[in-house]
TIVO-2410 file (N, C-alpha, C; in nm, 3 decimals):
# residues 114
REC num residu      c1      c2      c3 atome chaine
REC   1      X  -0.979   4.701   1.591     N      A
REC   1      X  -0.923   4.610   1.532    CA      A
REC   1      X  -0.822   4.522   1.638     C      A
REC   2      X  -0.831   4.433   1.652     N      A
REC   2      X  -0.684   4.383   1.704    CA      A
REC   2      X  -0.628   4.249   1.624     C      A
REC   3      X  -0.537   4.200   1.714     N      A
REC   3      X  -0.478   4.075   1.691    CA      A
REC   3      X  -0.562   3.980   1.604     C      A
REC   4      X  -0.656   3.945   1.684     N      A
REC   4      X  -0.775   3.819   1.630    CA      A
REC   4      X  -0.848   3.894   1.524     C      A
REC   5      X  -0.859   3.977   1.483     N      A
REC   5      X  -0.950   3.987   1.389    CA      A
REC   5      X  -0.948   3.924   1.277     C      A
REC   6      X  -0.815   3.970   1.211     N      A
REC   6      X  -0.779   3.871   1.093    CA      A
REC   6      X  -0.801   3.735   1.063     C      A
REC   7      X  -0.764   3.668   1.181     N      A
REC   7      X  -0.795   3.496   1.204    CA      A
REC   7      X  -0.932   3.491   1.150     C      A
REC   8      X  -0.985   3.546   1.278     N      A
REC   8      X  -1.135   3.518   1.291    CA      A
REC   8      X  -1.218   3.580   1.194     C      A
REC   9      X  -1.188   3.671   1.109     N      A
REC   9      X  -1.257   3.695   0.991    CA      A
REC   9      X  -1.229   3.582   0.832     C      A
REC  10      X  -1.084   3.536   0.834     N      A
REC  10      X  -1.079   3.428   0.742    CA      A
REC  10      X  -1.162   3.295   0.783     C      A
REC  11      X  -1.140   3.281   0.898     N      A
REC  11      X  -1.235   3.102   0.959    CA      A
REC  11      X  -1.393   3.135   0.913     C      A
REC  12      X  -1.415   3.263   0.957     N      A
REC  12      X  -1.580   3.317   0.911    CA      A
REC  12      X  -1.582   3.241   0.812     C      A
REC  13      X  -1.483   3.326   0.678     N      A
REC  13      X  -1.545   3.338   0.541    CA      A
REC  13      X  -1.543   3.182   0.511     C      A
REC  14      X  -1.435   3.095   0.573     N      A
REC  14      X  -1.395   2.966   0.515    CA      A
REC  14      X  -1.500   2.866   0.588     C      A
REC  15      X  -1.556   2.884   0.712     N      A
REC  15      X  -1.688   2.841   0.755    CA      A
REC  15      X  -1.797   2.839   0.661     C      A
REC  16      X  -1.825   2.988   0.607     N      A
REC  16      X  -1.995   3.053   0.539    CA      A
REC  16      X  -1.897   2.961   0.396     C      A
REC  17      X  -1.798   2.932   0.340     N      A
REC  17      X  -1.791   2.918   0.206    CA      A
REC  17      X  -1.833   2.741   0.212     C      A
REC  18      X  -1.725   2.671   0.334     N      A
REC  18      X  -1.782   2.559   0.335    CA      A
REC  18      X  -1.948   2.506   0.360     C      A
REC  19      X  -2.025   2.585   0.431     N      A
REC  19      X  -2.153   2.570   0.435    CA      A
REC  19      X  -2.228   2.563   0.306     C      A
REC  20      X  -2.175   2.658   0.217     N      A
REC  20      X  -2.226   2.705   0.080    CA      A
REC  20      X  -2.181   2.562   0.015     C      A
REC  21      X  -2.094   2.552  -0.014     N      A
REC  21      X  -2.037   2.430  -0.077    CA      A
REC  21      X  -2.100   2.288  -0.084     C      A
REC  22      X  -2.155   2.257   0.107     N      A
REC  22      X  -2.211   2.161   0.119    CA      A
REC  22      X  -2.374   2.159   0.060     C      A
REC  23      X  -2.428   2.298   0.090     N      A
REC  23      X  -2.574   2.303   0.007    CA      A
REC  23      X  -2.584   2.292  -0.113     C      A
REC  24      X  -2.490   2.367  -0.203     N      A
REC  24      X  -2.485   2.305  -0.312    CA      A
REC  24      X  -2.471   2.151  -0.392     C      A
REC  25      X  -2.387   2.094  -0.275     N      A
REC  25      X  -2.365   1.957  -0.312    CA      A
REC  25      X  -2.479   1.876  -0.262     C      A
REC  26      X  -2.562   1.893  -0.169     N      A
REC  26      X  -2.686   1.829  -0.142    CA      A
REC  26      X  -2.817   1.857  -0.241     C      A
REC  27      X  -2.797   1.972  -0.288     N      A
REC  27      X  -2.917   2.023  -0.401    CA      A
REC  27      X  -2.917   1.929  -0.529     C      A
REC  28      X  -2.776   1.901  -0.567     N      A
REC  28      X  -2.746   1.852  -0.698    CA      A
REC  28      X  -2.792   1.696  -0.712     C      A
REC  29      X  -2.858   1.687  -0.809     N      A
REC  29      X  -2.872   1.549  -0.838    CA      A
REC  29      X  -2.760   1.458  -0.913     C      A
REC  30      X  -2.791   1.316  -0.888     N      A
REC  30      X  -2.658   1.259  -0.912    CA      A
REC  30      X  -2.681   1.108  -0.863     C      A
REC  31      X  -2.571   1.002  -0.908     N      A
REC  31      X  -2.597   0.922  -0.812    CA      A
REC  31      X  -2.505   0.909  -0.695     C      A
REC  32      X  -2.568   0.837  -0.578     N      A
REC  32      X  -2.527   0.839  -0.454    CA      A
REC  32      X  -2.333   0.794  -0.479     C      A
REC  33      X  -2.274   0.830  -0.376     N      A
REC  33      X  -2.138   0.770  -0.367    CA      A
REC  33      X  -2.155   0.623  -0.344     C      A
REC  34      X  -2.079   0.540  -0.435     N      A
REC  34      X  -2.078   0.389  -0.390    CA      A
REC  34      X  -2.007   0.346  -0.287     C      A
REC  35      X  -1.960   0.405  -0.198     N      A
REC  35      X  -1.897   0.354  -0.086    CA      A
REC  35      X  -1.822   0.451  -0.039     C      A
REC  36      X  -1.835   0.431   0.120     N      A
REC  36      X  -1.777   0.540   0.176    CA      A
REC  36      X  -1.609   0.442   0.202     C      A
REC  37      X  -1.514   0.497   0.191     N      A
REC  37      X  -1.366   0.475   0.174    CA      A
REC  37      X  -1.311   0.532   0.311     C      A
REC  38      X  -1.298   0.414   0.420     N      A
REC  38      X  -1.241   0.458   0.561    CA      A
REC  38      X  -1.108   0.505   0.558     C      A
REC  39      X  -0.998   0.416   0.465     N      A
REC  39      X  -0.861   0.435   0.437    CA      A
REC  39      X  -0.831   0.579   0.436     C      A
REC  40      X  -0.878   0.637   0.317     N      A
REC  40      X  -0.823   0.809   0.336    CA      A
REC  40      X  -0.885   0.869   0.426     C      A
REC  41      X  -1.000   0.842   0.505     N      A
REC  41      X  -1.039   0.939   0.607    CA      A
REC  41      X  -0.963   0.904   0.745     C      A
REC  42      X  -0.903   0.812   0.747     N      A
REC  42      X  -0.831   0.732   0.868    CA      A
REC  42      X  -0.701   0.849   0.844     C      A
REC  43      X  -0.610   0.783   0.719     N      A
REC  43      X  -0.488   0.838   0.722    CA      A
REC  43      X  -0.465   0.990   0.730     C      A
REC  44      X  -0.573   1.036   0.698     N      A
REC  44      X  -0.571   1.205   0.689    CA      A
REC  44      X  -0.571   1.191   0.847     C      A
REC  45      X  -0.673   1.182   0.905     N      A
REC  45      X  -0.686   1.237   1.026    CA      A
REC  45      X  -0.542   1.187   1.078     C      A
REC  46      X  -0.476   1.107   1.064     N      A
REC  46      X  -0.376   1.045   1.129    CA      A
REC  46      X  -0.264   1.145   1.113     C      A
REC  47      X  -0.260   1.194   0.988     N      A
REC  47      X  -0.134   1.280   0.955    CA      A
REC  47      X  -0.183   1.409   1.026     C      A
REC  48      X  -0.302   1.453   1.048     N      A
REC  48      X  -0.292   1.583   1.111    CA      A
REC  48      X  -0.269   1.541   1.280     C      A
REC  49      X  -0.319   1.444   1.309     N      A
REC  49      X  -0.235   1.399   1.456    CA      A
REC  49      X  -0.095   1.406   1.459     C      A
REC  50      X  -0.053   1.332   1.387     N      A
REC  50      X   0.102   1.328   1.349    CA      A
REC  50      X   0.167   1.456   1.359     C      A
REC  51      X   0.112   1.548   1.295     N      A
REC  51      X   0.155   1.714   1.299    CA      A
REC  51      X   0.156   1.772   1.429     C      A
REC  52      X   0.005   1.747   1.486     N      A
REC  52      X   0.018   1.834   1.597    CA      A
REC  52      X   0.109   1.759   1.740     C      A
REC  53      X   0.122   1.638   1.712     N      A
REC  53      X   0.210   1.576   1.814    CA      A
REC  53      X   0.347   1.576   1.806     C      A
REC  54      X   0.377   1.585   1.677     N      A
REC  54      X   0.560   1.575   1.645    CA      A
REC  54      X   0.593   1.696   1.599     C      A
REC  55      X   0.532   1.823   1.626     N      A
REC  55      X   0.614   1.918   1.582    CA      A
REC  55      X   0.698   1.988   1.661     C      A
REC  56      X   0.675   1.995   1.770     N      A
REC  56      X   0.754   2.059   1.905    CA      A
REC  56      X   0.876   1.952   1.902     C      A
REC  57      X   0.871   1.838   1.937     N      A
REC  57      X   0.979   1.724   1.977    CA      A
REC  57      X   1.059   1.704   1.830     C      A
REC  58      X   1.011   1.724   1.741     N      A
REC  58      X   1.050   1.667   1.585    CA      A
REC  58      X   1.102   1.794   1.503     C      A
REC  59      X   1.070   1.900   1.522     N      A
REC  59      X   1.092   2.018   1.455    CA      A
REC  59      X   1.002   2.038   1.324     C      A
REC  60      X   0.978   2.156   1.271     N      A
REC  60      X   0.857   2.149   1.127    CA      A
REC  60      X   0.937   2.046   1.016     C      A
REC  61      X   1.047   2.064   0.964     N      A
REC  61      X   1.091   1.973   0.870    CA      A
REC  61      X   1.020   1.822   0.880     C      A
REC  62      X   1.077   1.780   0.981     N      A
REC  62      X   1.096   1.605   0.944    CA      A
REC  62      X   0.930   1.589   1.018     C      A
REC  63      X   0.859   1.672   1.070     N      A
REC  63      X   0.723   1.650   1.092    CA      A
REC  63      X   0.613   1.681   0.973     C      A
REC  64      X   0.635   1.755   0.921     N      A
REC  64      X   0.584   1.776   0.751    CA      A
REC  64      X   0.641   1.650   0.682     C      A
REC  65      X   0.759   1.615   0.681     N      A
REC  65      X   0.786   1.478   0.603    CA      A
REC  65      X   0.700   1.372   0.623     C      A
REC  66      X   0.681   1.359   0.753     N      A
REC  66      X   0.638   1.233   0.853    CA      A
REC  66      X   0.480   1.253   0.797     C      A
REC  67      X   0.402   1.328   0.798     N      A
REC  67      X   0.267   1.391   0.745    CA      A
REC  67      X   0.240   1.385   0.620     C      A
REC  68      X   0.332   1.430   0.535     N      A
REC  68      X   0.264   1.409   0.385    CA      A
REC  68      X   0.312   1.257   0.389     C      A
REC  69      X   0.407   1.196   0.418     N      A
REC  69      X   0.417   1.066   0.394    CA      A
REC  69      X   0.314   0.994   0.442     C      A
REC  70      X   0.241   1.009   0.542     N      A
REC  70      X   0.093   0.925   0.604    CA      A
REC  70      X  -0.009   0.953   0.495     C      A
REC  71      X  -0.010   1.087   0.460     N      A
REC  71      X  -0.105   1.154   0.445    CA      A
REC  71      X  -0.147   1.065   0.261     C      A
REC  72      X   0.029   1.070   0.158     N      A
REC  72      X   0.069   1.015   0.069    CA      A
REC  72      X  -0.056   0.857   0.088     C      A
REC  73      X  -0.025   0.793   0.188     N      A
REC  73      X  -0.057   0.680   0.172    CA      A
REC  73      X  -0.218   0.643   0.153     C      A
REC  74      X  -0.305   0.797   0.160     N      A
REC  74      X  -0.444   0.779   0.125    CA      A
REC  74      X  -0.459   0.742   0.025     C      A
REC  75      X  -0.394   0.767  -0.100     N      A
REC  75      X  -0.433   0.770  -0.234    CA      A
REC  75      X  -0.368   0.628  -0.272     C      A
REC  76      X  -0.380   0.530  -0.340     N      A
REC  76      X  -0.292   0.444  -0.377    CA      A
REC  76      X  -0.259   0.435  -0.488     C      A
REC  77      X  -0.301   0.520  -0.571     N      A
REC  77      X  -0.221   0.551  -0.699    CA      A
REC  77      X  -0.115   0.658  -0.709     C      A
REC  78      X  -0.087   0.718  -0.605     N      A
REC  78      X   0.007   0.808  -0.557    CA      A
REC  78      X   0.154   0.748  -0.563     C      A
REC  79      X   0.224   0.794  -0.657     N      A
REC  79      X   0.388   0.742  -0.674    CA      A
REC  79      X   0.459   0.768  -0.543     C      A
REC  80      X   0.549   0.658  -0.528     N      A
REC  80      X   0.642   0.700  -0.421    CA      A
REC  80      X   0.764   0.818  -0.456     C      A
REC  81      X   0.758   0.847  -0.545     N      A
REC  81      X   0.825   0.960  -0.598    CA      A
REC  81      X   0.794   1.076  -0.608     C      A
REC  82      X   0.642   1.097  -0.642     N      A
REC  82      X   0.598   1.205  -0.604    CA      A
REC  82      X   0.553   1.235  -0.463     C      A
REC  83      X   0.494   1.130  -0.388     N      A
REC  83      X   0.487   1.190  -0.236    CA      A
REC  83      X   0.636   1.237  -0.190     C      A
REC  84      X   0.765   1.184  -0.205     N      A
REC  84      X   0.842   1.184  -0.175    CA      A
REC  84      X   0.886   1.358  -0.217     C      A
REC  85      X   0.862   1.423  -0.320     N      A
REC  85      X   0.925   1.529  -0.406    CA      A
REC  85      X   0.808   1.598  -0.352     C      A
REC  86      X   0.689   1.587  -0.318     N      A
REC  86      X   0.589   1.687  -0.245    CA      A
REC  86      X   0.617   1.681  -0.103     C      A
REC  87      X   0.661   1.585  -0.006     N      A
REC  87      X   0.676   1.604   0.101    CA      A
REC  87      X   0.829   1.707   0.110     C      A
REC  88      X   0.894   1.696   0.063     N      A
REC  88      X   1.049   1.778   0.084    CA      A
REC  88      X   0.976   1.892   0.039     C      A
REC  89      X   0.921   1.959  -0.093     N      A
REC  89      X   0.890   2.057  -0.124    CA      A
REC  89      X   0.838   2.144  -0.006     C      A
REC  90      X   0.689   2.085   0.003     N      A
REC  90      X   0.632   2.166   0.129    CA      A
REC  90      X   0.712   2.152   0.264     C      A
REC  91      X   0.811   2.078   0.306     N      A
REC  91      X   0.875   2.099   0.413    CA      A
REC  91      X   0.947   2.211   0.420     C      A
REC  92      X   1.033   2.253   0.315     N      A
REC  92      X   1.117   2.336   0.277    CA      A
REC  92      X   1.060   2.489   0.244     C      A
REC  93      X   0.899   2.477   0.199     N      A
REC  93      X   0.848   2.600   0.155    CA      A
REC  93      X   0.773   2.638   0.316     C      A
REC  94      X   0.727   2.521   0.380     N      A
REC  94      X   0.683   2.587   0.503    CA      A
REC  94      X   0.786   2.624   0.597     C      A
REC  95      X   0.932   2.577   0.620     N      A
REC  95      X   1.030   2.609   0.688    CA      A
REC  95      X   1.047   2.771   0.655     C      A
REC  96      X   1.000   2.789   0.514     N      A
REC  96      X   1.064   2.954   0.453    CA      A
REC  96      X   0.954   3.050   0.516     C      A
REC  97      X   0.834   3.002   0.458     N      A
REC  97      X   0.732   3.075   0.480    CA      A
REC  97      X   0.720   3.118   0.623     C      A
REC  98      X   0.715   3.015   0.723     N      A
REC  98      X   0.647   3.007   0.883    CA      A
REC  98      X   0.766   3.051   0.927     C      A
REC  99      X   0.875   3.012   0.932     N      A
REC  99      X   0.995   3.023   1.031    CA      A
REC  99      X   1.038   3.168   0.994     C      A
REC 100      X   1.130   3.173   0.863     N      A
REC 100      X   1.214   3.253   0.838    CA      A
REC 100      X   1.123   3.409   0.782     C      A
REC 101      X   1.006   3.438   0.702     N      A
REC 101      X   0.939   3.532   0.657    CA      A
REC 101      X   0.848   3.563   0.775     C      A
REC 102      X   0.765   3.473   0.839     N      A
REC 102      X   0.663   3.512   0.904    CA      A
REC 102      X   0.728   3.537   1.053     C      A
REC 103      X   0.823   3.435   1.101     N      A
REC 103      X   0.919   3.482   1.209    CA      A
REC 103      X   0.844   3.366   1.346     C      A
REC 104      X   0.758   3.282   1.258     N      A
REC 104      X   0.726   3.191   1.423    CA      A
REC 104      X   0.808   3.118   1.483     C      A
REC 105      X   0.792   3.113   1.580     N      A
REC 105      X   0.910   3.016   1.722    CA      A
REC 105      X   0.883   2.891   1.686     C      A
REC 106      X   0.910   2.828   1.569     N      A
REC 106      X   0.924   2.700   1.533    CA      A
REC 106      X   1.052   2.635   1.524     C      A
REC 107      X   1.096   2.527   1.582     N      A
REC 107      X   1.184   2.483   1.558    CA      A
REC 107      X   1.174   2.399   1.429     C      A
REC 108      X   1.309   2.425   1.320     N      A
REC 108      X   1.301   2.380   1.198    CA      A
REC 108      X   1.352   2.230   1.217     C      A
REC 109      X   1.445   2.170   1.329     N      A
REC 109      X   1.500   2.052   1.323    CA      A
REC 109      X   1.504   1.993   1.461     C      A
REC 110      X   1.476   1.873   1.467     N      A
REC 110      X   1.498   1.827   1.602    CA      A
REC 110      X   1.583   1.820   1.703     C      A
REC 111      X   1.610   1.870   1.799     N      A
REC 111      X   1.722   1.880   1.907    CA      A
REC 111      X   1.834   1.806   1.878     C      A
REC 112      X   1.808   1.658   1.799     N      A
REC 112      X   1.962   1.528   1.798    CA      A
REC 112      X   2.014   1.601   1.653     C      A
REC 113      X   1.958   1.680   1.573     N      A
REC 113      X   2.014   1.742   1.461    CA      A
REC 113      X   2.119   1.844   1.483     C      A
REC 114      X   2.103   1.937   1.572     N      A
REC 114      X   2.179   2.067   1.611    CA      A
REC 114      X   2.294   2.044   1.664     C      A
***
């Protein structure tokens, strides 16, 4: 048992679970979706790309605020206040869990804030 066993096991279980959910969805009877919504798809992919590209230069806190803000625009019914509260709560929680508790070597703040 090496250091990669747990992530590999979790990733494999998630992949199997995804396949099971997809197969169950294909077997169900029902009306097909009315149309494909491109806006949420593009904005969620953009939020992931922003996180991947901005986490090192901007720090974890600011990057999560940006990523959640972009992802929040995928839902037209989400209020700006709910998006802001979610972004701040996720940023604070992520900094506590990943940097403080797990000890990951991530900068919390961008260099110009220090």
